[in-house]
C-alpha positions as semicolon CSV with decimal commas, in nm:
position;residue;x (nm);y (nm);z (nm)
1;M;-0,202;2,334;5,512
2;N;-0,455;2,402;5,241
3;T;-0,394;2,570;4,905
4;K;-0,509;2,911;5,028
5;D;-0,269;2,897;5,325
6;K;0,017;2,789;5,099
7;K;-0,050;3,083;4,868
8;I;-0,052;3,326;5,162
9;L;0,273;3,181;5,291
10;Q;0,435;3,201;4,947
11;N;0,324;3,564;4,903
12;S;0,460;3,649;5,250
13;Q;0,795;3,488;5,174
14;E;0,818;3,674;4,844
15;L;0,738;4,004;5,016
16;I;0,997;3,946;5,287
17;S;1,255;3,849;5,027
18;R;1,187;4,167;4,828
19;I;1,203;4,386;5,139
20;M;1,533;4,230;5,249
21;K;1,681;4,269;4,901
22;E;1,590;4,639;4,901
23;R;1,713;4,700;5,256
24;N;2,043;4,522;5,191
25;A;2,109;4,660;4,842
26;D;2,390;4,886;4,963
27;T;2,574;4,590;5,118
28;D;2,613;4,381;4,802
29;D;2,987;4,450;4,789
30;C;3,039;4,372;5,159
31;I;3,159;4,059;5,338
32;T;3,047;3,908;5,668
33;T;3,279;3,881;5,965
34;T;3,268;3,501;5,939
35;N;3,367;3,498;5,571
36;L;3,637;3,760;5,621
37;A;3,787;3,564;5,911
38;R;3,789;3,250;5,695
39;D;3,952;3,436;5,404
40;I;4,222;3,577;5,633
41;G;4,276;3,243;5,806
42;I;4,182;3,347;6,159
43;P;3,922;3,164;6,372
44;R;3,598;3,366;6,369
45;A;3,580;3,397;6,748
46;D;3,938;3,529;6,768
47;F;3,877;3,771;6,482
48;S;3,557;3,900;6,645
49;E;3,744;3,959;6,973
50;F;4,015;4,145;6,780
51;L;3,745;4,367;6,627
52;V;3,592;4,432;6,970
53;D;3,936;4,515;7,115
54;K;4,000;4,760;6,829
55;G;3,664;4,932;6,881
56;L;3,510;4,820;6,551
57;L;3,255;4,581;6,701
58;R;3,061;4,596;7,026
59;R;2,852;4,346;7,217
60;V;2,480;4,421;7,245
61;A;2,240;4,168;7,399
62;G;2,470;3,877;7,322
63;R;2,527;3,980;6,960
64;K;2,804;4,176;6,792
65;Q;2,728;4,505;6,619
66;A;2,947;4,743;6,424
67;T;3,038;5,051;6,624
68;R;2,929;5,395;6,515
69;M;3,293;5,476;6,439
70;A;3,329;5,174;6,206
71;I;3,014;5,276;6,019
72;E;3,100;5,648;6,004
73;K;3,449;5,573;5,868
74;G;3,293;5,356;5,598
75;Y;3,449;5,033;5,723
76;A;3,123;4,857;5,808
77;K;2,754;4,858;5,720
78;V;2,451;4,683;5,865
79;R;2,280;4,392;5,689
80;Y;1,935;4,263;5,783
81;R;1,769;3,922;5,782
82;F;1,464;3,757;5,934
83;D;1,499;3,459;6,162
84;G;1,254;3,167;6,151
85;K;1,008;3,355;6,373
86;L;0,994;3,659;6,144
87;K;1,198;3,862;6,386
88;E;1,436;4,099;6,213
89;Q;1,803;4,061;6,296
90;Q;2,089;4,286;6,201
91;F;2,456;4,206;6,172
92;P;2,772;4,386;6,059
93;V;2,930;4,343;5,720
94;W;3,260;4,488;5,606
95;T;3,302;4,720;5,309
96;P;3,594;4,689;5,066
97;E;3,749;4,989;5,247
98;G;3,696;4,815;5,579
99;V;3,857;4,495;5,453
100;M;4,165;4,690;5,340
101;H;4,181;4,871;5,675
102;L;4,153;4,545;5,870
103;K;4,420;4,377;5,658
104;R;4,650;4,674;5,721
105;M;4,581;4,648;6,094
106;L;4,672;4,280;6,081
107;R;4,979;4,368;5,871
108;L;4,863;4,141;5,590
109;I;4,916;4,425;5,341
110;H;5,128;4,740;5,349
């Protein structure tokens, strides 16, 4: 890769980073399903199935997405990222209100 190609690649990465930061700005206070499961002490797969059973996540093309109800109630938001092939992916994250709701559902708080 020559210097010109490296500069183009660097500029592209900076642009993507800036776009993702802007698109995800409203999710800064949110937590991923994986991190929330770890914090609660439940295996991620079990926690995800619990969320599907409760109607807060749904399966779409082999991935989990927040349901419209979870988003409309303010429990979840969508965060975006690019994979290694510059294909955009979206995944659910949980708001502070959603975390409290989930902990109540699990009877971890009253």
